PAGUDO-681797 format. One line per 3 residues: for each residue x, y, z of C-alpha. Coordinates in pm, whole numbers, plus 50000, padded with zeros to 5 digits. Each point is the difference from the previous one (the first is absolute). Example, Ala and Ser with C-alpha at 12.3 -4.5 7.8 and 13.67 -1.06 7.14 Angstrom:
# residues 2
51230 49550 50780 ~ 50137 50344 49934
# end
This chain:
# residues 611
50000 50000 50000 ~ 50146 50333 49900 ~ 50038 50283 50244
49806 50245 49785 ~ 49791 50250 50194 ~ 49681 50161 49866
50142 50350 49985 ~ 49938 50240 49713 ~ 50265 49998 49730
50199 50317 49965 ~ 49905 50231 49722 ~ 49622 49964 50045
49760 50274 49896 ~ 50049 50272 50265 ~ 49648 50140 50000
49838 49661 50038 ~ 50247 49906 50271 ~ 49921 50315 50196
49628 49943 49952 ~ 50036 49649 50143 ~ 50185 50142 50301
49733 50263 50053 ~ 49727 49736 49986 ~ 50189 49791 50253
50039 50297 50238 ~ 49631 50086 49962 ~ 49910 49638 50076
50204 50009 50319 ~ 49850 50336 50102 ~ 49650 49862 49958
50095 49693 50205 ~ 49949 49786 49692 ~ 50220 49688 49999
50267 49997 49732 ~ 49877 49659 49890 ~ 49668 50159 49909
50180 50253 49785 ~ 50196 49726 49825 ~ 49686 49797 49946
49833 50303 49842 ~ 50301 50054 49776 ~ 50008 49636 49898
49628 50001 49928 ~ 50047 50193 49678 ~ 49846 49831 49699
50202 49706 49878 ~ 49970 50121 49643 ~ 50175 50324 50091
50284 49810 50166 ~ 50036 49762 49712 ~ 50003 50284 49752
50324 50123 50152 ~ 50214 49722 49859 ~ 50378 50053 49997
50141 50062 49653 ~ 49663 49922 49840 ~ 50095 50217 49703
50258 49736 49907 ~ 49744 49724 49969 ~ 49860 50095 49660
50334 49997 49811 ~ 50117 49699 50203 ~ 49694 49792 49918
50020 50112 49637 ~ 50363 49888 49978 ~ 49922 49667 50169
49704 49954 49767 ~ 50227 50039 49699 ~ 50275 49777 50141
49777 49728 50144 ~ 49672 49990 49811 ~ 50102 50107 49650
50223 49695 49939 ~ 49743 49768 50157 ~ 49707 50135 49799
50199 50004 49678 ~ 50122 49643 50021 ~ 49663 49869 50120
49817 50163 49709 ~ 50253 49880 49745 ~ 50021 49647 50139
49648 49917 50118 ~ 49813 50189 49729 ~ 50235 50004 49702
49722 50059 49750 ~ 49815 50257 50206 ~ 49774 49744 50170
50061 49742 50277 ~ 50127 49664 49889 ~ 49834 49760 50248
50151 49699 49825 ~ 50339 50134 50106 ~ 49888 49990 50364
49891 49640 49959 ~ 50329 49899 49841 ~ 50196 50174 50274
49813 49844 50292 ~ 50002 49652 49846 ~ 50368 50002 49905
50199 49700 50126 ~ 50224 50085 50292 ~ 49802 50302 50124
49814 49810 50272 ~ 50323 49848 50133 ~ 50168 50342 49999
49708 50154 50192 ~ 50000 49716 50253 ~ 50375 50025 50054
49981 50378 50038 ~ 49722 49979 50259 ~ 50186 49736 50201
50325 50196 49984 ~ 49840 50336 50093 ~ 49803 49850 50289
50296 49806 50138 ~ 50232 50299 49971 ~ 49752 50226 50180
49937 49749 50280 ~ 50374 49970 50066 ~ 50130 50352 49929
49740 50214 50178 ~ 50032 49841 50348 ~ 50380 49990 49976
50032 50358 49876 ~ 49756 50141 50258 ~ 50168 49805 50282
50344 50129 49899 ~ 49864 50356 49990 ~ 49859 49959 50352
50332 49862 50127 ~ 50199 50289 49856 ~ 49762 50288 50075
49837 49901 50332 ~ 50244 49773 50185 ~ 50358 50013 50127
50114 49753 49732 ~ 50119 50293 49788 ~ 50363 50101 49948
49956 50372 49953 ~ 49995 50124 49641 ~ 50148 49674 49870
49697 49800 50107 ~ 49770 50216 49786 ~ 50203 49915 49691
50046 49626 50056 ~ 49650 49881 49895 ~ 50006 50217 49686
50343 49885 49885 ~ 49831 49758 49754 ~ 49867 50307 49821
50360 50075 49908 ~ 50000 49699 49769 ~ 49747 50005 49715
49795 49679 49984 ~ 50183 49885 49689 ~ 50335 50029 50180
49869 49809 50303 ~ 49861 49729 49771 ~ 50330 49967 49814
50191 49992 50328 ~ 49788 49716 50134 ~ 50031 49821 49667
50377 50005 50053 ~ 49948 49872 50356 ~ 49731 49734 49965
50033 49858 49650 ~ 50041 49623 50050 ~ 50273 49970 49736
50232 50295 50077 ~ 49852 50182 50301 ~ 50242 50105 50273
49768 49864 50271 ~ 49790 49737 49825 ~ 50284 49804 49838
50206 49949 50321 ~ 49680 49918 50193 ~ 49906 49728 49752
50352 49852 50011 ~ 50003 49999 50381 ~ 49661 49829 50021
50096 49739 49743 ~ 50329 49934 50181 ~ 49802 49945 50322
49787 49738 49825 ~ 49693 50219 49967 ~ 49828 49949 49666
49917 50339 49857 ~ 49920 50112 49650 ~ 50134 50326 49865
49651 50129 49923 ~ 49897 49963 50366 ~ 50227 50288 50109
49978 50208 49682 ~ 49894 50364 50018 ~ 49812 49939 49673
49687 49866 50172 ~ 49675 50113 50163 ~ 50173 50026 50337
50284 50206 49853 ~ 49761 50229 49816 ~ 49790 50068 50312
50318 50043 50204 ~ 50137 50272 49768 ~ 49664 50178 49962
49959 50017 50379 ~ 50357 50120 50055 ~ 49946 50273 49742
49662 50111 50138 ~ 50091 50030 50371 ~ 50189 50334 49975
49713 50159 49805 ~ 49768 49904 50287 ~ 50253 50117 50256
50039 50355 49867 ~ 49623 50059 50016 ~ 49952 49842 50342
50308 50168 50149 ~ 49876 50344 49891 ~ 49668 49927 50174
50160 49867 50319 ~ 50236 50299 50022 ~ 49702 50238 50026
49781 49786 50223 ~ 49876 50148 50328 ~ 50199 49815 50272
49737 50056 50268 ~ 49801 49696 49883 ~ 50296 49764 50033
50106 50149 50332 ~ 49648 49959 50137 ~ 49994 49638 49884
50332 49928 50172 ~ 49875 50163 50319 ~ 49700 49767 49988
50232 49699 49995 ~ 49992 49900 49633 ~ 50304 49809 49883
50222 50091 49708 ~ 49830 49791 49733 ~ 49650 50084 50127
50090 50369 49990 ~ 50113 49959 49640 ~ 49701 49791 49887
49723 50177 50192 ~ 50118 50363 50012 ~ 50280 50091 49757
49882 49797 49701 ~ 49633 50114 50006 ~ 50119 50359 50031
50162 49988 49653 ~ 49728 49807 49815 ~ 50011 50245 49713
50373 49947 49949 ~ 49955 49622 50016 ~ 49726 50021 49738
50226 50211 49779 ~ 50276 49740 50043 ~ 49765 49723 49888
49906 50205 49695 ~ 50366 50062 49915 ~ 50082 49629 50029
49711 49892 49779 ~ 50066 50260 49730 ~ 50376 49944 50000
49970 49621 49994 ~ 49766 50012 49701 ~ 50223 50235 49800
50347 49875 50095 ~ 50176 49857 49696 ~ 50371 49960 50069
49988 49730 50271 ~ 49725 49812 49820 ~ 50193 50009 49672
50333 49885 50146 ~ 49881 49746 50257 ~ 49640 49916 49910
50066 49935 49632 ~ 50281 49758 50084 ~ 49759 49817 50233
49727 50006 49731 ~ 49779 50216 50220 ~ 49843 50266 49780
49829 50303 50154 ~ 49801 50279 49836 ~ 50293 50242 49964
50203 49741 49809 ~ 49694 49888 49804 ~ 49936 50358 49882
50368 50046 49916 ~ 49984 49692 49779 ~ 49690 50132 49823
50188 50317 49908 ~ 50347 49862 49926 ~ 49968 49633 49902
49699 50022 49770 ~ 49996 50117 49642 ~ 49834 50230 49952
50003 50119 50363 ~ 49668 49927 50172 ~ 49960 50350 50140
49620 49977 50005 ~ 50000 49694 50224 ~ 50255 50160 50233
49785 50314 50030 ~ 49684 49799 50079 ~ 50181 49816 50279
50125 50336 50129 ~ 49648 50142 50008 ~ 49874 49703 50199
50288 50044 50244 ~ 49905 50366 50034 ~ 49650 49904 50113
50134 49746 50250 ~ 50255 50238 50154 ~ 49749 50286 50019
49760 49769 50183 ~ 50271 49897 50246 ~ 50086 50365 50066
49637 50097 50062 ~ 49960 49702 50235 ~ 50311 50102 50192
49872 50357 50033 ~ 49663 49884 50127 ~ 50153 49766 50258
50235 50274 50122 ~ 49713 50248 50028 ~ 49787 49760 50206
50270 49880 50237 ~ 50174 50333 50054 ~ 50363 50061 50096
50206 50216 50232 ~ 50114 50339 49880 ~ 50270 50251 50082
49851 50242 50246 ~ 50101 50335 50138 ~ 50120 49905 50347
50293 49781 49908 ~ 50298 49887 50204 ~ 50300 49788 49914
49908 49630 50032 ~ 50156 49781 50267 ~ 50147 49693 49835
49863 49665 50108 ~ 50266 49796 50179 ~ 50023 49651 49851
50223 49864 50274 ~ 50142 49662 49904 ~ 49833 50017 49657
50200 50308 49899 ~ 50290 49817 49836 ~ 49788 49728 49836
49797 50280 49840 ~ 50316 50167 49876 ~ 50131 49669 49866
49674 49944 49810 ~ 50043 50337 49824 ~ 50366 49921 49925
49907 49657 49860 ~ 49748 50163 49767 ~ 50261 50251 49879
50246 49713 49949 ~ 49755 49808 49781 ~ 49874 50294 49797
50311 50210 49947 ~ 50331 49876 50138 ~ 50005 49651 49846
49866 50105 49655 ~ 50235 50299 49986 ~ 50299 49787 50098
49906 49750 49728 ~ 49978 50282 49746 ~ 50341 50136 50102
50167 49657 49987 ~ 49858 49921 49656 ~ 50098 50349 49882
50359 49928 50106 ~ 50006 49655 49835 ~ 50087 49958 49632
49683 49791 49969 ~ 49736 49868 50240 ~ 50089 49677 50180
49925 49863 50344 ~ 50365 49956 50099 ~ 50169 50323 50111
50370 50024 49908 ~ 50158 50307 50158 ~ 50273 50018 49735
49736 50043 49728 ~ 49824 50295 50164 ~ 50064 50329 49821
49839 50332 49909 ~ 49999 49931 49629 ~ 49619 50000 49973
49973 50333 50180 ~ 50275 50148 49782 ~ 49832 49877 49682
49669 50129 50128 ~ 50144 50341 50085 ~ 50166 50031 49660
49663 49967 49826 ~ 49839 50334 49925 ~ 49660 49830 49967
50032 49858 50352 ~ 50095 50338 50146 ~ 49712 50168 49820
49759 49733 50124 ~ 50100 50050 50365 ~ 49983 50380 49972
49665 49997 49818 ~ 49845 49755 50247 ~ 50120 50196 50303
49867 50332 49870 ~ 49672 49842 49889 ~ 49958 49835 50341
50056 50330 50183 ~ 49767 50200 49773 ~ 49726 49736 49983
49997 49937 50376 ~ 49990 50372 50078 ~ 49726 50080 49748
49782 49703 50102 ~ 50031 50069 50375 ~ 49928 50373 49965
49694 49937 49783 ~ 49869 49721 50221 ~ 50056 50199 50319
49812 50305 49872 ~ 49713 49787 49869 ~ 49976 49811 50332
49979 50324 50202 ~ 49740 50154 49770 ~ 49798 49678 49993
50002 49987 50381 ~ 49856 50353 50013 ~ 49744 49923 49730
49871 49676 50153 ~ 49713 49787 49873 ~ 49975 49901 49635
50265 50249 49892 ~ 50253 49831 50229 ~ 49912 49659 49856
50017 50135 49645 ~ 50345 50151 50049 ~ 50116 49676 50163
49881 49793 49705 ~ 50170 50236 49752 ~ 50337 49949 50166
49957 49620 50009 ~ 49914 49947 49632 ~ 50358 49928 49880
50036 49727 50263 ~ 49721 49805 49837 ~ 50177 49988 49664
50308 49781 49955 ~ 50307 50217 49965 ~ 50097 49857 49666
49651 50067 49859 ~ 50007 50356 50132 ~ 50343 50046 49843
49852 49900 49664 ~ 49731 50264 50050 ~ 50260 50266 50083
50197 49907 49688 ~ 49689 50024 49779 ~ 49887 50328 50162
50329 50191 50024 ~ 50255 49813 49791 ~ 49875 50115 49661
49844 50310 49846 ~ 49920 50255 50128 ~ 50217 49955 50314
50279 49785 49849 ~ 50156 49912 50338 ~ 50105 49649 49900
50360 49923 50094 ~ 50026 50288 50250 ~ 50030 50006 50379
49682 50207 50025 ~ 49776 49716 49882 ~ 50150 49777 50269
49940 50269 50264 ~ 49634 50033 49902 ~ 49955 49623 50019
50175 49967 50338 ~ 49802 50284 50161 ~ 49672 49845 49888
50098 49640 50083 ~ 50115 50076 50354 ~ 49739 50263 50085
49788 49733 50180 ~ 50295 49909 50225 ~ 50048 50365 50092
49626 50045 50045 ~ 49968 49710 50245 ~ 50290 50130 50211
49862 50357 49995 ~ 49644 49896 50085 ~ 50119 49789 50291
50200 50292 50142 ~ 49721 50256 49951 ~ 49740 49772 50157
50218 49965 50309 ~ 49997 50378 50063 ~ 49710 50098 50222
49792 50318 49966 ~ 50103 50153 50334 ~ 50311 50172 49870
49847 50137 49681 ~ 49691 50121 50186 ~ 50216 50173 50260
50196 50172 49725 ~ 49676 50112 49835 ~ 49868 50141 50329
50301 50228 50025 ~ 49957 50126 49645 ~ 50266 49812 49805
49946 49973 49628 ~ 49946 49650 49855 ~ 50334 50012 49819
50183 50101 50316 ~ 49823 49730 50200 ~ 50106 49739 49747
50361 50118 49992 ~ 50046 50044 50377 ~ 49772 49732 50145
49903 49724 49757 ~ 50315 49969 49788 ~ 50240 49927 50290
49764 49726 50123 ~ 49955 49825 49665 ~ 50363 50042 49893
50119 49657 50130 ~ 49732 49824 49795 ~ 50086 50202 49690
50370 49924 50047 ~ 49920 49629 50026 ~ 49799 50019 49677
50286 50186 49828 ~ 50250 49732 50105 ~ 49779 49718 49870
49945 50169 49663 ~ 50368 50089 49957 ~ 50108 49638 50052
49727 49868 49770 ~ 50077 50244 49716 ~ 50376 49944 50024
49973 49635 49892 ~ 49665 50007 49816 ~ 49971 49746 49718
49648 50007 49857 ~ 49981 50354 49860 ~ 50369 49987 49911
49936 49699 49777 ~ 49760 50211 49788 ~ 50118 50361 50029
50378 49975 50041 ~ 50253 49943 49727 ~ 50350 50092 49881
49908 50372 49994 ~ 49863 50009 50357 ~ 50158 49704 50183
49905 49930 50360 ~ 50106 49733 50246 ~ 49694 49785 49925
50083 49994 49630 ~ 50361 49912 50080 ~ 49896 49719 50236
49772 49847 49738 ~ 50277 50014 49741 ~ 50258 49838 50230
49757 49731 50119 ~ 49901 49908 49643 ~ 50368 49975 49906
50079 49785 50306 ~ 50278 50230 50125 ~ 49936 49933 50368
50325 50153 50125 ~ 49922 50343 49857 ~ 49640 49956 50112
50130 49951 50354 ~ 50222 50307 49964 ~ 49708 50228 49908
49796 49850 50285 ~ 50275 50096 50245 ~ 50015 50354 49862
49622 50035 50027 ~ 50018 49901 50366 ~ 50260 50268 50079
49814 50280 49819 ~ 49666 49906 50151 ~ 50150 49964 50350
50135 50355 49999 ~ 49680 50162 49874 ~ 49746 49801 50204
50197 50025 50325 ~ 50036 50378 49967 ~ 49629 50052 49933
49883 49775 50283 ~ 50233 50171 50247 ~ 49888 50348 49893
49635 49894 50018 ~ 50018 49875 50357 ~ 49759 50143 50259
50137 50310 50166 ~ 50003 49852 50349 ~ 50194 49700 49870
50266 50229 49860 ~ 50032 50187 50324 ~ 50016 49676 50198
50294 49869 49800 ~ 50182 50330 49973
# end
């Protein structure tokens, strides 16, 4: 809970401030309680209060720009694909839904998304509670540990675990098989292979936990500690305090985490392509990719129809999550905050720390070490010979102008896309909260539309809309920026909505009583409170854009190379050593940027406590 007091921001309208003081003095002179005066002030019509929305004048151009970036490509490709002759082709819908392989892909996607959510959400929320509300933390370092997996893009983590757990040449799997066989234990190579259902679920869950953590940690950091302290005074144990008090207080953040897991699991391509395809487990993202790249002519119409159906499903899930959150309620940041007292775990303190360290070891340390070792080897093999390790792959990589351009382009695109998406989503979330009702739901749906469309299908729409006349942006970095902002707007929106929903009305109402303008109230009161959530959203988007594959496969090329395009090229050519080298470089670049943003976006009291 932040130590923010409900005092008027400096720079308020002087005349209104003086008038408020005069009314307060008159209330005291007439022996009228101050609470009655505040109640009268707060009883102004809700419409008048909602009309004073901070930076509302920005909404019209912002929504217009988002409409062009998001809806124009979608409408254009839908019209061209579903109604090529100017009228709907219902036979096309029948062919799409009856195509062989679609039902299996849908079933596998549902199983994978549900399993990932069931595993990742409890683990991520529990880690956030340990770090933010208990003494298991290690100062600033503990806040970064659970999000270290964000430093590795999912494709790099998948490649790292492929180097570790491949039954033929994996650094861990091959020695394990040999040891078990030497001990007389009959084991087949496929039983310990990462290319299996267990391996696929394992990697999806490892990848999803930090995305849950950043949302839940932002909610826990602003939670009123009085509820937990009262529960401890009443004799509740540690786990009962977590399950019965802390967890229900952040229901909205938990619901947002579930939504993020479902959307991300449906659209994730890299892990499914590298691991799932080898295990003959096809999901919708890979199925759509094959429709566009392994069919001649490309079956764009079928891919668009599947995307539209996904849009309906995801919109329904979002509306259900909003309704559940509205009925159950959640704790909010109030105006009488104090610094929380950390819950003492006693003998469970070090086991909790070891659990966090084990997670970091599995998600980041081991895959990154595998990437570095393979990058230093002349070629990938399970046996490590120290005499063969060299920097030749890094030197060859650094000498390539295309590789340098790809790293620079991806880094700049990740910074610009994350910043633009978070700023737009934050402003929309604040305005939607003031608007309420159907307008809030409408704005929420607008920002979730790209999540319902597979990234590769949306990239095709962006190419059709902006790649040719009259825009002619094909082969430029700008077309990639437009695609990334639209694709990751839902991720930013979910993080922003969760942060805004956690801020109670006490502080903004107090600021309004003392005459602060809506813009000043937003800048001095709301923004500092929602900043940790926005920083978490920025970090997630930066890491995702840095190693993005789907849009890069369609929109990137020799004239605008990015890391995703380079990874696809190296993987297709089988040059695993250079692939490992670029994975290592991605980890370093992402580590510097994400760590800096998360540290700068910490709650103010946390910064002062560690100073």
